[in-house]
C-alpha positions as CSV (number, residue, x, y, z in Angstrom):
1,M,13.8,-71.9,26.3
2,T,11.2,-70.2,28.6
3,A,11.4,-66.9,30.4
4,G,13.3,-66.7,33.7
5,E,16.8,-66.4,35.1
6,F,19.2,-69.2,33.9
7,V,22.7,-70.1,35.2
8,F,25.5,-71.6,33.1
9,A,28.8,-73.0,34.1
10,P,31.2,-72.9,31.2
11,G,33.5,-75.8,30.7
12,A,37.1,-76.1,29.6
13,E,36.0,-76.2,26.0
14,D,34.4,-72.8,26.3
15,L,37.6,-70.9,27.5
16,G,38.2,-67.9,25.4
17,A,34.8,-67.9,23.7
18,R,32.9,-64.7,23.3
19,A,30.0,-64.4,25.7
20,D,27.5,-63.9,22.9
21,V,28.7,-66.9,21.0
22,F,28.7,-69.0,24.2
23,L,25.2,-68.1,25.1
24,T,23.8,-68.5,21.6
25,G,24.9,-72.1,21.8
26,R,23.2,-72.6,25.2
27,V,19.9,-70.8,24.9
28,G,17.5,-72.4,22.4
29,G,15.3,-70.2,20.2
30,Y,17.6,-67.1,20.4
31,S,19.7,-65.9,17.5
32,R,23.1,-64.4,18.1
33,S,21.7,-60.9,17.4
34,M,19.0,-61.5,20.0
35,V,21.5,-62.6,22.5
36,Q,23.6,-59.5,21.9
37,S,20.5,-57.4,22.5
38,L,20.0,-59.2,25.8
39,I,23.6,-58.5,26.8
40,A,23.3,-54.8,25.7
41,D,20.2,-54.5,27.9
42,G,22.2,-55.6,30.9
43,R,20.6,-59.0,31.3
44,V,23.8,-61.1,31.3
45,S,26.4,-61.1,34.1
46,S,29.5,-63.0,35.1
47,G,30.0,-63.4,38.9
48,G,27.3,-60.7,39.4
49,K,28.9,-58.2,37.1
50,I,27.2,-57.1,33.9
51,I,29.3,-58.1,30.8
52,K,29.5,-57.1,27.2
53,S,29.1,-59.2,24.1
54,N,32.9,-59.4,23.5
55,Y,33.6,-60.6,27.0
56,R,35.8,-63.7,26.9
57,I,34.9,-66.8,29.0
58,R,37.7,-67.2,31.6
59,G,36.6,-70.4,33.3
60,G,35.7,-71.1,36.9
61,E,32.9,-68.5,36.6
62,I,29.1,-68.5,36.6
63,I,27.2,-66.8,33.7
64,T,23.7,-65.7,34.6
65,A,21.2,-64.7,31.9
66,E,17.8,-63.2,32.4
67,L,15.6,-64.3,29.5
68,P,12.4,-62.4,28.7
69,E,9.3,-64.1,27.5
70,P,10.0,-65.3,24.0
71,A,8.4,-63.1,21.3
72,A,6.6,-64.4,18.3
73,P,9.0,-66.1,15.9
74,S,7.8,-63.9,13.0
75,M,6.0,-60.6,12.5
76,A,3.2,-59.5,10.3
77,A,3.2,-56.3,8.3
78,E,0.3,-54.1,9.5
79,D,-1.2,-51.1,7.8
80,I,-0.8,-48.6,10.6
81,P,-0.5,-44.9,9.7
82,L,2.9,-43.4,10.3
83,D,4.0,-39.7,10.7
84,I,6.9,-39.9,8.2
85,Q,9.3,-36.9,8.6
86,Y,11.8,-38.0,6.0
87,E,12.4,-41.0,3.8
88,D,14.8,-42.1,1.0
89,D,16.3,-45.4,-0.1
90,D,18.5,-45.7,3.0
91,V,16.6,-44.3,6.0
92,V,13.2,-43.4,7.2
93,V,12.5,-40.9,10.1
94,V,9.3,-41.3,12.0
95,N,7.6,-39.2,14.6
96,K,6.3,-42.0,16.9
97,P,3.1,-41.3,18.8
98,R,2.8,-41.9,22.5
99,G,1.5,-45.4,23.3
100,M,3.2,-47.2,20.4
101,V,5.7,-49.9,21.1
102,V,8.8,-49.8,18.9
103,H,9.2,-53.5,18.3
104,P,7.5,-56.8,19.5
105,A,8.5,-57.8,23.0
106,A,7.0,-59.9,25.8
107,G,3.2,-59.6,25.7
108,V,3.2,-57.3,22.7
109,H,3.3,-58.9,19.2
110,S,1.3,-56.5,17.0
111,G,0.6,-52.8,16.6
112,T,4.3,-51.8,16.9
113,L,6.3,-49.4,14.9
114,A,8.2,-52.4,13.4
115,N,4.9,-53.9,12.2
116,A,4.0,-50.6,10.6
117,L,7.4,-50.2,9.0
118,L,7.2,-53.7,7.5
119,H,4.0,-52.6,5.7
120,H,5.2,-49.2,4.7
121,C,8.7,-50.3,3.5
122,G,8.0,-53.8,2.3
123,G,11.2,-55.8,2.1
124,S,13.5,-52.8,2.2
125,L,14.5,-52.8,5.8
126,S,17.8,-53.8,7.5
127,G,17.8,-57.3,9.0
128,I,20.8,-56.8,11.3
129,N,18.6,-56.9,14.5
130,G,16.6,-59.9,13.3
131,V,13.1,-60.5,12.1
132,L,11.5,-58.9,15.2
133,R,13.4,-55.7,14.9
134,P,13.6,-54.9,11.2
135,G,15.4,-51.7,10.5
136,I,15.3,-50.7,14.2
137,V,18.5,-48.9,15.1
138,H,17.5,-47.3,18.4
139,R,14.5,-47.3,20.7
140,I,12.3,-45.0,22.7
141,D,9.8,-46.1,25.3
142,R,6.1,-46.9,24.6
143,D,4.9,-43.8,26.4
144,T,7.6,-41.6,25.0
145,S,6.7,-39.7,21.8
146,G,9.0,-38.3,19.2
147,L,11.6,-39.0,16.5
148,I,13.2,-42.3,15.7
149,V,15.2,-43.4,12.6
150,A,15.1,-46.8,11.0
151,A,17.5,-48.2,8.4
152,K,16.4,-49.6,5.1
153,N,19.6,-51.6,4.5
154,D,22.4,-53.2,6.5
155,A,25.0,-50.5,5.4
156,A,22.8,-47.7,6.6
157,H,22.1,-49.6,9.8
158,A,25.8,-50.1,10.5
159,S,26.5,-46.4,9.8
160,L,23.8,-45.2,12.1
161,S,24.7,-47.6,14.9
162,G,28.3,-46.5,14.7
163,Q,27.2,-42.9,15.1
164,L,25.2,-43.8,18.2
165,R,28.1,-45.6,19.7
166,A,30.5,-42.7,18.9
167,H,28.0,-40.3,20.4
168,T,28.0,-38.2,17.2
169,A,24.3,-38.5,16.7
170,I,22.1,-35.7,18.2
171,R,19.2,-36.6,20.4
172,V,17.4,-34.0,22.4
173,Y,14.3,-34.5,24.5
174,Y,11.8,-32.3,26.3
175,A,10.9,-33.7,29.8
176,L,8.6,-32.4,32.5
177,C,10.0,-33.2,35.9
178,R,8.5,-33.2,39.4
179,G,9.8,-30.5,41.8
180,N,11.8,-27.4,41.3
181,I,15.1,-27.9,39.7
182,K,17.2,-25.1,41.0
183,R,20.1,-25.4,38.6
184,D,19.7,-23.8,35.2
185,S,21.8,-26.5,33.6
186,G,23.9,-29.5,34.5
187,M,25.4,-32.8,33.5
188,I,24.5,-36.2,35.0
189,D,27.3,-38.7,34.6
190,R,26.1,-41.7,36.6
191,P,26.3,-45.4,35.5
192,L,23.1,-47.2,35.0
193,G,22.3,-50.9,35.5
194,R,19.3,-53.1,36.4
195,D,17.7,-52.0,39.6
196,P,18.3,-55.0,42.0
197,K,14.9,-54.3,43.6
198,D,13.0,-54.2,40.4
199,R,14.4,-55.8,37.2
200,K,12.1,-53.8,35.0
201,R,13.7,-50.6,36.1
202,F,17.1,-49.1,35.8
203,A,19.0,-47.3,38.5
204,V,22.3,-45.6,39.3
205,V,24.6,-48.4,40.5
206,K,28.0,-48.5,42.0
207,T,29.2,-51.6,40.2
208,G,28.3,-53.5,37.0
209,G,26.6,-50.6,35.3
210,R,27.3,-48.8,32.0
211,R,28.4,-45.2,31.8
212,A,25.4,-42.9,31.1
213,V,25.7,-39.2,30.5
214,T,22.8,-36.7,30.2
215,R,23.1,-33.0,29.9
216,F,20.1,-30.9,30.8
217,K,18.9,-27.3,30.6
218,T,16.0,-25.8,32.5
219,L,13.4,-24.2,30.2
220,E,10.6,-23.2,32.5
221,R,9.7,-23.6,36.2
222,F,6.2,-24.2,37.5
223,A,4.9,-24.4,41.1
224,K,5.6,-28.1,41.5
225,Y,7.3,-29.0,38.2
226,T,10.2,-28.1,35.9
227,L,10.3,-28.3,32.1
228,I,13.8,-29.3,30.9
229,E,15.7,-30.0,27.7
230,A,17.7,-33.2,28.0
231,R,20.5,-34.1,25.6
232,L,21.7,-37.7,25.4
233,E,25.5,-38.3,25.1
234,T,24.8,-42.0,25.7
235,G,21.7,-44.0,25.0
236,R,20.9,-46.3,27.8
237,T,17.5,-47.8,28.4
238,H,15.3,-45.4,30.4
239,Q,18.3,-43.1,30.7
240,I,16.5,-39.7,31.2
241,R,13.9,-41.3,33.4
242,A,16.4,-43.0,35.6
243,H,18.8,-40.1,35.8
244,M,16.2,-37.5,36.7
245,A,14.7,-39.9,39.3
246,S,18.2,-40.3,40.8
247,L,18.3,-36.5,41.4
248,G,14.9,-36.6,43.1
249,H,13.1,-35.2,40.1
250,P,11.3,-38.1,38.4
251,L,9.3,-37.4,35.3
252,Y,5.7,-36.2,35.4
253,G,3.4,-39.3,35.1
254,D,6.2,-41.8,35.3
255,R,4.6,-44.8,37.0
256,A,7.9,-46.7,37.0
257,Y,10.2,-44.1,38.6
258,A,7.9,-41.7,40.5
259,S,6.3,-42.4,43.8
260,P,2.5,-42.4,43.9
261,P,0.2,-40.6,43.6
262,H,0.9,-40.4,39.9
263,E,-0.3,-37.8,37.5
264,D,-2.9,-39.6,35.3
265,D,-1.9,-38.5,31.8
266,G,-1.1,-41.8,30.1
267,G,2.6,-42.1,31.1
268,Q,5.7,-40.0,31.4
269,A,5.9,-36.5,29.8
270,L,8.9,-37.2,27.6
271,H,9.2,-36.2,23.9
272,A,12.1,-36.9,21.6
273,A,12.1,-33.5,19.9
274,V,15.4,-33.3,18.0
275,L,17.2,-36.0,16.0
276,G,20.4,-35.4,14.0
277,F,22.8,-37.7,12.2
278,T,25.1,-37.9,9.2
279,H,23.4,-39.6,6.2
280,P,24.9,-43.0,5.8
281,K,25.3,-42.7,2.0
282,T,25.5,-39.0,1.1
283,E,27.3,-38.0,4.3
284,Q,25.0,-34.9,4.5
285,K,24.2,-33.6,8.0
286,M,20.6,-34.3,8.7
287,L,18.6,-32.6,11.5
288,F,14.9,-33.1,12.3
289,V,12.6,-31.4,14.8
290,A,9.3,-32.6,16.1
291,P,7.2,-30.0,17.9
292,L,5.6,-30.9,21.3
293,P,2.6,-33.2,20.7
294,D,-0.9,-32.3,21.9
295,Y,-0.8,-34.4,25.1
296,F,2.3,-32.5,26.2
297,L,0.9,-29.1,25.3
298,R,-2.3,-29.9,27.3
299,I,-0.3,-30.7,30.4
300,L,1.7,-27.4,30.1
301,E,-1.5,-25.5,29.5
302,R,-3.0,-26.8,32.8
303,L,0.2,-25.9,34.6
304,H,0.2,-22.4,33.2
305,Q,-3.4,-21.9,34.5
306,N,-2.5,-23.0,38.0
């Protein structure tokens, strides 16, 4: 099935079926795990309201699905250098550079972290998320740098995913925001959903969104910018970027959420600096810290000089 927005009218035989099962039978070329990812990304709705994978078909409703451009059906292992922070038989923690896509998507079929992991790990990666997302448990944006963990087997994947859902994993970011944030700390508890004006963005919405919680602490103030530490309690797509933009403080260099003119530094100044989780096999508490990368340090140096 090609990309676009598709509308489905369930019949009497579909009553009580899970939404992910129903759609898997209707959209050709998408596995159930791929359909579940589409639903998790907020691309499927019933009567205009975003639904979850376990939503049960009720009848007399219209299911709308936004299908992205199909990615390549398979993925090649590529010899791309990785900054490995930790690795054992169950997990691998990587410090992802800015500019690297995590997994293949529309228009990007090579050069991703997933391609590199396939080469580095061989066949020892979880297959829960399908062939295009081997081992991928969570994501960070292309222009966001920092720590990401991948699972080498399905048991590790299930454990790590469960920790993310239960909000017991630790994820702390450094972000440079536009403007002067007056508060020293705060919590943003605002639901996020697809921006009705731009489907590539996310925005705070009144209905149909998913709860999103970000805690932040101000680290340093500059004349026109503020450096913050942001801690995720939930992990929605573009969460920090959309939340800070909703406060009137979009991220430095963020072409999707900040109004022009944009700072020309290759994208948003956002770094996943701290990652913590319980090891899926040993149950040991693991904590990793990635220092600010050179691009971020150069930006801060310029601001200190002004």
